[in-house]
C-alpha positions as a LaTeX table, in Angstrom:
\begin{tabular}{lrrr}
\hline
Residue & $x$ (\AA) & $y$ (\AA) & $z$ (\AA) \\
\hline
Met1 & 0.00 & 0.00 & 0.00 \\
Gly2 & 1.22 & 3.49 & $-0.80$ \\
Arg3 & 0.89 & 6.49 & 1.45 \\
Met4 & $-2.83$ & 6.69 & 1.19 \\
Arg5 & $-4.38$ & 9.16 & 3.65 \\
Ile6 & $-7.16$ & 7.67 & 5.75 \\
Ala7 & $-9.25$ & 9.70 & 8.19 \\
Leu8 & $-10.81$ & 8.07 & 11.22 \\
Val9 & $-13.87$ & 10.07 & 12.28 \\
Tyr10 & $-14.85$ & 9.31 & 15.87 \\
Glu11 & $-16.52$ & 10.59 & 19.03 \\
Arg12 & $-14.96$ & 8.21 & 21.54 \\
Leu13 & $-11.83$ & 6.15 & 20.97 \\
Arg14 & $-13.09$ & 2.66 & 21.80 \\
Glu15 & $-11.15$ & $-0.57$ & 21.42 \\
Glu16 & $-12.42$ & $-0.93$ & 17.85 \\
Glu17 & $-11.09$ & 2.47 & 16.82 \\
Ser18 & $-7.72$ & 1.74 & 18.41 \\
Gln19 & $-7.54$ & $-1.51$ & 16.43 \\
Ile20 & $-8.40$ & 0.36 & 13.24 \\
Leu21 & $-5.62$ & 2.89 & 13.84 \\
Arg22 & $-3.08$ & 0.11 & 14.35 \\
Ala23 & $-4.30$ & $-1.59$ & 11.17 \\
Ile24 & $-3.87$ & 1.63 & 9.18 \\
Glu25 & $-0.28$ & 1.91 & 10.40 \\
Arg26 & 0.50 & $-1.75$ & 9.68 \\
Leu27 & $-0.74$ & $-1.35$ & 6.12 \\
Gly28 & 1.50 & 1.67 & 5.53 \\
Ala29 & $-1.13$ & 4.36 & 5.19 \\
Glu30 & $-1.10$ & 7.82 & 6.73 \\
Arg31 & $-3.74$ & 8.27 & 9.39 \\
Leu32 & $-5.69$ & 11.34 & 10.42 \\
Leu33 & $-7.78$ & 11.34 & 13.59 \\
Leu34 & $-10.82$ & 13.58 & 13.55 \\
His35 & $-12.67$ & 13.95 & 16.85 \\
Leu36 & $-16.01$ & 15.13 & 15.52 \\
Pro37 & $-17.26$ & 17.09 & 18.58 \\
Ser38 & $-14.02$ & 19.10 & 18.88 \\
Asn39 & $-14.24$ & 20.78 & 15.49 \\
His40 & $-16.53$ & 22.84 & 13.29 \\
Tyr41 & $-16.98$ & 22.39 & 9.57 \\
Arg42 & $-17.61$ & 25.04 & 6.93 \\
Leu43 & $-19.91$ & 23.88 & 4.19 \\
Asp44 & $-18.19$ & 25.95 & 1.48 \\
Thr45 & $-14.82$ & 24.23 & 2.01 \\
Arg46 & $-13.84$ & 20.58 & 1.75 \\
Ala47 & $-13.66$ & 19.41 & 5.35 \\
Leu48 & $-10.85$ & 16.88 & 4.93 \\
Glu49 & $-7.96$ & 16.44 & 2.53 \\
Val50 & $-7.72$ & 12.66 & 2.62 \\
Asp51 & $-8.39$ & 9.77 & 0.27 \\
Ile52 & $-11.10$ & 8.11 & 2.34 \\
Ala53 & $-12.89$ & 8.58 & 5.66 \\
Leu54 & $-13.84$ & 5.78 & 8.04 \\
Ile55 & $-17.02$ & 6.88 & 9.83 \\
Arg56 & $-16.90$ & 5.53 & 13.39 \\
Thr57 & $-19.06$ & 7.97 & 15.32 \\
Met58 & $-21.42$ & 6.35 & 17.83 \\
Ser59 & $-24.31$ & 8.72 & 17.11 \\
His60 & $-26.30$ & 7.56 & 14.09 \\
Thr61 & $-27.41$ & 11.13 & 13.36 \\
Asn62 & $-23.84$ & 12.44 & 13.47 \\
Ser63 & $-22.57$ & 9.57 & 11.32 \\
Ala64 & $-25.19$ & 10.13 & 8.65 \\
Thr65 & $-24.86$ & 13.92 & 8.70 \\
Phe66 & $-21.07$ & 14.14 & 8.57 \\
Ser67 & $-20.74$ & 11.43 & 5.93 \\
Glu68 & $-23.23$ & 13.42 & 3.86 \\
Ile69 & $-21.05$ & 16.54 & 4.18 \\
Leu70 & $-17.91$ & 14.66 & 3.15 \\
Ser71 & $-19.62$ & 12.86 & 0.28 \\
Asn72 & $-20.93$ & 16.16 & $-1.05$ \\
Tyr73 & $-17.31$ & 17.17 & $-1.72$ \\
Gly74 & $-16.50$ & 13.91 & $-3.46$ \\
Leu75 & $-14.81$ & 12.18 & $-0.55$ \\
Lys76 & $-15.38$ & 8.44 & $-0.27$ \\
Cys77 & $-16.78$ & 7.34 & 3.09 \\
Val78 & $-17.05$ & 3.91 & 4.65 \\
Asn79 & $-19.83$ & 3.66 & 5.16 \\
Ser80 & $-21.65$ & 5.93 & 2.71 \\
Pro81 & $-24.39$ & 8.26 & 3.97 \\
Glu82 & $-26.99$ & 6.20 & 2.12 \\
Val83 & $-25.92$ & 2.96 & 3.80 \\
Ile84 & $-25.72$ & 4.62 & 7.22 \\
Arg85 & $-29.22$ & 6.07 & 6.88 \\
Val86 & $-30.75$ & 2.79 & 5.74 \\
Cys87 & $-29.07$ & 0.70 & 8.44 \\
Gly88 & $-29.94$ & 3.24 & 11.12 \\
Asp89 & $-33.65$ & 2.94 & 10.33 \\
Lys90 & $-35.23$ & $-0.47$ & 10.93 \\
Leu91 & $-38.17$ & 0.40 & 8.70 \\
Leu92 & $-35.94$ & 1.28 & 5.74 \\
Thr93 & $-33.84$ & $-1.81$ & 6.40 \\
Ser94 & $-36.91$ & $-4.06$ & 6.32 \\
Leu95 & $-38.12$ & $-2.49$ & 3.09 \\
Lys96 & $-34.74$ & $-2.99$ & 1.40 \\
Leu97 & $-34.46$ & $-6.59$ & 2.59 \\
Met98 & $-37.97$ & $-7.50$ & 1.49 \\
Ser99 & $-37.68$ & $-5.82$ & $-1.90$ \\
Ser100 & $-34.46$ & $-7.78$ & $-2.53$ \\
Gly101 & $-35.89$ & $-11.11$ & $-1.44$ \\
Val102 & $-33.69$ & $-11.44$ & 1.63 \\
Pro103 & $-35.50$ & $-13.57$ & 4.25 \\
Thr104 & $-36.63$ & $-11.48$ & 7.21 \\
Pro105 & $-39.39$ & $-11.83$ & 9.82 \\
Lys106 & $-42.93$ & $-10.60$ & 9.17 \\
Thr107 & $-43.09$ & $-6.92$ & 10.04 \\
Ala108 & $-45.76$ & $-4.24$ & 10.24 \\
Val109 & $-45.72$ & $-0.53$ & 11.01 \\
Ala110 & $-48.51$ & 1.43 & 12.66 \\
Phe111 & $-48.93$ & 5.11 & 13.44 \\
Ser112 & $-51.42$ & 4.82 & 16.29 \\
Pro113 & $-52.01$ & 2.54 & 19.29 \\
Glu114 & $-55.09$ & 1.10 & 17.61 \\
Gly115 & $-53.12$ & 0.33 & 14.46 \\
Ala116 & $-50.40$ & $-1.38$ & 16.48 \\
Leu117 & $-52.95$ & $-3.60$ & 18.21 \\
Arg118 & $-54.56$ & $-4.57$ & 14.92 \\
Ala119 & $-51.16$ & $-5.39$ & 13.43 \\
Ala120 & $-50.26$ & $-7.61$ & 16.38 \\
Arg121 & $-53.61$ & $-9.44$ & 16.31 \\
Glu122 & $-53.16$ & $-10.14$ & 12.62 \\
Met123 & $-49.56$ & $-11.31$ & 13.12 \\
Gly124 & $-50.30$ & $-13.31$ & 16.26 \\
Phe125 & $-48.75$ & $-12.95$ & 19.71 \\
Pro126 & $-46.06$ & $-12.79$ & 20.93 \\
Val127 & $-44.66$ & $-9.87$ & 18.96 \\
Val128 & $-41.54$ & $-7.75$ & 19.30 \\
Val129 & $-41.92$ & $-3.97$ & 19.45 \\
Lys130 & $-38.89$ & $-1.94$ & 18.45 \\
Pro131 & $-38.04$ & 1.72 & 18.01 \\
Val132 & $-37.39$ & 2.52 & 14.36 \\
Asn133 & $-34.00$ & 3.94 & 15.39 \\
Gly134 & $-31.72$ & 2.54 & 18.06 \\
Ser135 & $-29.12$ & $-0.06$ & 18.95 \\
Trp136 & $-27.83$ & $-2.29$ & 21.79 \\
Gly137 & $-31.33$ & $-3.68$ & 22.32 \\
Arg138 & $-32.58$ & $-0.47$ & 23.95 \\
Leu139 & $-36.38$ & $-0.04$ & 24.16 \\
Val140 & $-36.90$ & $-3.38$ & 22.40 \\
Ser141 & $-39.88$ & $-5.07$ & 24.08 \\
Leu142 & $-41.62$ & $-8.43$ & 23.91 \\
Ala143 & $-45.43$ & $-8.30$ & 24.06 \\
Arg144 & $-46.92$ & $-11.69$ & 24.88 \\
Asp145 & $-50.52$ & $-10.50$ & 24.74 \\
Glu146 & $-52.68$ & $-7.44$ & 24.13 \\
Glu147 & $-52.36$ & $-6.21$ & 27.70 \\
Glu148 & $-48.57$ & $-6.12$ & 27.50 \\
Leu149 & $-48.68$ & $-4.48$ & 24.09 \\
Arg150 & $-51.06$ & $-1.76$ & 25.31 \\
Ser151 & $-48.70$ & $-1.01$ & 28.21 \\
Ile152 & $-45.67$ & $-0.81$ & 25.89 \\
Ile153 & $-47.47$ & 1.44 & 23.40 \\
Glu154 & $-48.81$ & 3.74 & 26.14 \\
His155 & $-45.28$ & 4.20 & 27.48 \\
Arg156 & $-43.92$ & 5.05 & 24.03 \\
Glu157 & $-46.72$ & 7.47 & 23.30 \\
Ala158 & $-45.99$ & 9.22 & 26.61 \\
Ile159 & $-42.31$ & 9.75 & 25.76 \\
Gly160 & $-43.36$ & 12.51 & 23.37 \\
Ser161 & $-40.83$ & 11.94 & 20.60 \\
Pro162 & $-42.47$ & 11.39 & 17.21 \\
His163 & $-39.97$ & 8.56 & 16.57 \\
Tyr164 & $-41.59$ & 6.49 & 19.32 \\
Arg165 & $-45.03$ & 6.99 & 17.83 \\
Ile166 & $-44.04$ & 4.97 & 14.80 \\
His167 & $-44.77$ & 1.47 & 16.06 \\
Tyr168 & $-42.57$ & $-1.16$ & 14.42 \\
Ile169 & $-44.10$ & $-4.57$ & 15.11 \\
Gln170 & $-42.28$ & $-7.78$ & 14.23 \\
Glu171 & $-43.10$ & $-11.44$ & 14.68 \\
Tyr172 & $-41.22$ & $-13.15$ & 17.48 \\
Ile173 & $-38.81$ & $-15.80$ & 16.23 \\
Arg174 & $-38.32$ & $-18.65$ & 18.72 \\
Lys175 & $-34.57$ & $-18.90$ & 18.31 \\
Pro176 & $-32.46$ & $-21.63$ & 19.96 \\
Gly177 & $-31.05$ & $-19.48$ & 22.77 \\
Arg178 & $-28.76$ & $-17.63$ & 20.41 \\
Asp179 & $-28.52$ & $-15.45$ & 17.34 \\
Ile180 & $-25.77$ & $-14.74$ & 14.84 \\
Arg181 & $-23.80$ & $-11.55$ & 14.35 \\
Ala182 & $-22.11$ & $-11.79$ & 10.96 \\
Tyr183 & $-19.64$ & $-9.39$ & 9.35 \\
Gly184 & $-19.31$ & $-8.81$ & 5.65 \\
Thr185 & $-19.20$ & $-6.42$ & 2.73 \\
Asp186 & $-20.67$ & $-6.25$ & $-0.74$ \\
Lys187 & $-17.56$ & $-8.21$ & $-1.74$ \\
Gly188 & $-18.20$ & $-11.15$ & 0.55 \\
Phe189 & $-18.50$ & $-12.76$ & 3.98 \\
Leu190 & $-15.83$ & $-12.10$ & 6.64 \\
Thr191 & $-16.69$ & $-13.90$ & 9.87 \\
Ala192 & $-19.50$ & $-14.55$ & 12.34 \\
Ile193 & $-20.21$ & $-15.30$ & 15.99 \\
Tyr194 & $-23.05$ & $-16.83$ & 17.95 \\
Arg195 & $-24.41$ & $-14.59$ & 20.71 \\
Ile196 & $-25.74$ & $-16.91$ & 23.39 \\
Ser197 & $-28.04$ & $-15.89$ & 26.23 \\
Asn198 & $-30.91$ & $-17.14$ & 28.39 \\
His199 & $-32.57$ & $-13.77$ & 27.76 \\
Trp200 & $-34.65$ & $-13.41$ & 24.62 \\
Ile201 & $-32.48$ & $-10.41$ & 23.64 \\
Thr202 & $-29.16$ & $-11.97$ & 22.63 \\
Asn203 & $-26.91$ & $-8.92$ & 22.57 \\
Thr204 & $-23.38$ & $-8.67$ & 23.96 \\
Ala205 & $-24.29$ & $-5.24$ & 25.35 \\
Arg206 & $-26.87$ & $-7.14$ & 27.42 \\
Gly207 & $-24.44$ & $-9.81$ & 28.62 \\
Ala208 & $-24.58$ & $-12.47$ & 25.91 \\
Arg209 & $-21.51$ & $-14.70$ & 25.56 \\
Val210 & $-19.97$ & $-15.36$ & 22.17 \\
Glu211 & $-18.68$ & $-18.35$ & 20.23 \\
Pro212 & $-17.32$ & $-18.51$ & 16.69 \\
Val213 & $-19.60$ & $-19.74$ & 13.91 \\
Arg214 & $-18.41$ & $-22.32$ & 11.41 \\
Ala215 & $-20.03$ & $-20.66$ & 8.41 \\
Asp216 & $-21.61$ & $-22.65$ & 5.60 \\
Asp217 & $-22.52$ & $-21.59$ & 2.07 \\
Asp218 & $-26.02$ & $-20.54$ & 3.14 \\
Leu219 & $-24.75$ & $-18.10$ & 5.76 \\
Glu220 & $-22.05$ & $-16.69$ & 3.51 \\
Asp221 & $-24.54$ & $-16.19$ & 0.69 \\
Leu222 & $-27.07$ & $-14.53$ & 3.00 \\
Val223 & $-24.46$ & $-12.06$ & 4.29 \\
Leu224 & $-23.44$ & $-11.09$ & 0.76 \\
Arg225 & $-27.07$ & $-10.69$ & $-0.36$ \\
Thr226 & $-27.83$ & $-8.55$ & 2.69 \\
Cys227 & $-24.89$ & $-6.23$ & 2.08 \\
Glu228 & $-25.91$ & $-5.84$ & $-1.55$ \\
Ala229 & $-29.54$ & $-5.19$ & $-0.61$ \\
Leu230 & $-28.59$ & $-2.45$ & 1.84 \\
Gly231 & $-26.32$ & $-0.61$ & $-0.57$ \\
Gly232 & $-22.92$ & $-2.17$ & 0.07 \\
Gly233 & $-20.39$ & $-1.16$ & 2.67 \\
Phe234 & $-18.92$ & $-2.87$ & 5.72 \\
Leu235 & $-21.73$ & $-4.19$ & 7.93 \\
Gly236 & $-22.51$ & $-6.12$ & 11.08 \\
Ile237 & $-25.63$ & $-8.17$ & 10.41 \\
Asp238 & $-27.99$ & $-9.69$ & 12.99 \\
Ile239 & $-29.40$ & $-13.05$ & 11.91 \\
Val240 & $-31.80$ & $-15.47$ & 13.62 \\
Glu241 & $-32.36$ & $-19.18$ & 13.04 \\
Asp242 & $-35.99$ & $-20.18$ & 12.51 \\
Ser243 & $-36.72$ & $-23.90$ & 12.92 \\
Glu244 & $-38.85$ & $-24.02$ & 9.76 \\
Arg245 & $-37.68$ & $-21.17$ & 7.55 \\
Gly246 & $-33.96$ & $-21.23$ & 8.25 \\
Leu247 & $-31.78$ & $-18.12$ & 8.52 \\
Met248 & $-33.53$ & $-14.73$ & 8.65 \\
Val249 & $-32.02$ & $-11.25$ & 8.80 \\
Leu250 & $-33.23$ & $-8.87$ & 11.51 \\
Glu251 & $-31.16$ & $-5.76$ & 10.88 \\
Ala252 & $-27.68$ & $-4.44$ & 10.11 \\
Asn253 & $-25.30$ & $-1.97$ & 11.72 \\
Ala254 & $-23.28$ & 0.43 & 9.59 \\
Val255 & $-20.93$ & 1.51 & 12.41 \\
Thr256 & $-20.59$ & $-1.93$ & 13.89 \\
Glu257 & $-18.75$ & $-2.95$ & 17.03 \\
Phe258 & $-16.52$ & $-5.97$ & 16.59 \\
Lys259 & $-14.06$ & $-6.39$ & 19.46 \\
Asn260 & $-15.85$ & $-9.46$ & 20.89 \\
Ala261 & $-16.10$ & $-11.08$ & 17.46 \\
Ala262 & $-12.42$ & $-10.45$ & 16.75 \\
Arg263 & $-11.43$ & $-12.11$ & 20.03 \\
Ala264 & $-13.71$ & $-15.10$ & 19.50 \\
Thr265 & $-12.86$ & $-15.79$ & 15.87 \\
Gly266 & $-9.24$ & $-14.66$ & 15.60 \\
Val267 & $-10.15$ & $-12.64$ & 12.51 \\
Asp268 & $-8.56$ & $-9.18$ & 12.35 \\
Ile269 & $-11.80$ & $-7.38$ & 11.56 \\
Ala270 & $-10.19$ & $-3.94$ & 11.88 \\
Glu271 & $-7.65$ & $-4.80$ & 9.20 \\
Glu272 & $-10.39$ & $-6.23$ & 6.98 \\
Leu273 & $-12.27$ & $-2.93$ & 7.34 \\
Val274 & $-9.20$ & $-0.91$ & 6.34 \\
Arg275 & $-8.46$ & $-3.21$ & 3.40 \\
Tyr276 & $-12.05$ & $-2.88$ & 2.23 \\
Ala277 & $-11.85$ & 0.92 & 2.46 \\
Val278 & $-8.63$ & 0.96 & 0.42 \\
Ser279 & $-10.21$ & $-1.27$ & $-2.22$ \\
Glu280 & $-13.05$ & 1.22 & $-2.53$ \\
Cys281 & $-10.52$ & 3.86 & $-3.61$ \\
Ser282 & $-8.96$ & 1.64 & $-6.28$ \\
\hline
\end{tabular}
C-alpha cells in the first residue's frame, strides 16, 4: 500500500477504533484522527484532505450527517451516507431486505395505538416492538398479549418523541437461545459469531456470551445478499435461526462494534475494514 491518507472520524476512541488505527499503520497508510465534537466544519470548504474517511461515530445522526457533508465534496466514506441512513432505520432496512428477497421476519408498522394492536392481532402474539431507530437492544420489548402491548405502546406514546409513535411490530422468532452476528461487505463474507443468552435479547451489550460460527454456504450467501440489498459497505448483520424457515435477517449496523467477534474468531476485523476501504478507492 502506498501512502494513502485515511481519516478516522470518531466521538470516543473505543477498542475498535484503536484496532483500526493500528491496522492503518501496519498497512502503511497515513492516518488522520478527527474527533467530531471538537471541530466545526464550513460547508463551502472541503472538510478533509484525505483519500477516504472511516465513519466511526457512535451517534447515528452524526454519522449520517457528517458522511453526507464529506460525500458532497466527493470524498469516499465507509460507510456511505446512504448505507448509514438505511441501516440506522429499521423500517428502511426491512423495506430494502424485502424488496431484494432477503428472508426477514414478518413486520408491520402502525402510526397509532389502535393500528399497532390490529397489526399484532393479525400477526399473532407474541410480537416484538422496536423503536425505528436505536441499537444495543434499547427499548426493544416483547409483548406476549394485548395487555402487554397496550402497556408498551402507552409508554412510548408518553415519551413525546415522534420517533416512538411509529410502532414497528415484528413477529417473534423462537430462536435456539442464540442469534448470529455476521460481518461482511458487498464483496463477501468475513466472519461470524453466535451470541448466546438465556434472555430473549441476545446482545453482547446485554451480557450475551460469544462463540465462533463455522459458516456454511447458506450463511455466507445470506451475508453477501444482505450487504448488496442495503447498498454495500462494511456491515454487522444480525441473523436469527428459525426452525422451519432457516436463517432470517433482523437488521444491520453500519458503524458496527466488533471487538468481541475479533477475540472469539481470531479474525482481524479492523484490518479487513481498512483493506475494504482501500479497495473502494482503487
